[in-house]
C-alpha positions, 0 to 999 in steps of 0.5 A: 814103351814096349812089352818084351818077353824074355827067356834066358838059360844057362847050362853048365855041364861037368866032366865028372860029378861035383858036390858041395856046389855053392853059387850066386846068380844075378840073372833076374831083371829087376824093376827099375827107373826104365823098366817094370818086370812081371811074371818072373819064373826061375827053374833050376836043375838040380832042384834047389831052394834059392835065397833072394836078396838085393845087393848094394847096386840094386841088383837081384841076387839069388844064392843056393847050395847043392850038396849032392853029386851032380853033373849038370847045373842049369837055370832058366829065367823067364818073364815080361819087361815093360821098358819105357826109355821116354820116361826114365825115373830120376835117381840120386847121383853116386860119385863112385861111378866117376872113378876108375874101377878094377877093370877100367884103369887106363894104361898107355893105350886107353890114355891115348884114346882119352886124349883123342876123345878129349879133343873131340869133346872140346870141339863140341858147342859150349852147351853140349850135354854129358850125353853129347860128350858120351856119344863122341866117346862111343863113336871113337870106341866103336871105330877103334874096335873089331868085334872078335869073340874069343879074343878076350875073357871075363878077366880082360881089362879095358887096357888089355882089350884096347891094346889089341883092338879086339873084344866083345861087348864087355870090352867095348863097355869097359873101354868106354867107361874108362874114357868117360870117367876120365872126361868127368862123366859119371858112367856105369856098366850094364849087363842085360838082354837085347833081342837078336844077340842070343846071349847077354849083352853089355852097355854103358849108362851116363848120368845126366839131368838126374837120370841114367841114359844108356849108350851101346858102344858095340852097336854105336847107338843109343839104348832104346826100349829093346834093351832089358837091364839085368844088373849094373855096377862099376864094371863087369865084376859087379854084374857077374850073372853066375859065379860058384865054387864046388868040389870035384876031381879034375873037373872040366866045365862046358857052358851053354847059354841062350837068350831070347827077347821078343816083343808082344803087342801092348 
């Protein structure tokens, strides 16, 4: 188990004033099977009252409305996570994680990768676990990609990213999800925090022995106690940390993000 202190901040600057700003945030880690979250604080600029709910995936959702003019939208989330991958609690299996989702539908490039991974998986011993099979997929995805910030956007599909063999953690995760699901593995997308990244991170969890086990294809390694889960779902679209609409005249947006995670002694 590790005690991790986290601090996540997002600042959106507008080129001219905006009004009637409605937003939805999934930026607060929730207590779950592998972590306990305490001492959470959220600060907002402009100051606004938040309505807090939990979505169908178990992620914390904060919504709000800012009617007045503003040129900056800023939120900061701080807290402490106790993470213990050695004692992950059981969860009920959900069949939806075995099927394609909007951003993971295979095309020719991903289909070819599926067959490469299938050959690697079939070469494993008969007693290979779902995690053993997923690690073969993770290794193949890691070797095929070149980590390239700016090569993709939040709307890029697994097929589009893998066709160019470039992307970021979101793309690595989407491609791995696509392959795992077509090899019969239950797989879900995770958005979270990892020390040293400076921003949010994405990885994959595989269902095995009534538990969700994390694998990080961007770094080609198993998830350990250094990872904090914020949200999970079928793909990125279920885990968007912030989304909103507003009124304004020819408004341009500039985003700044910073995330830090550091360990404290228990």
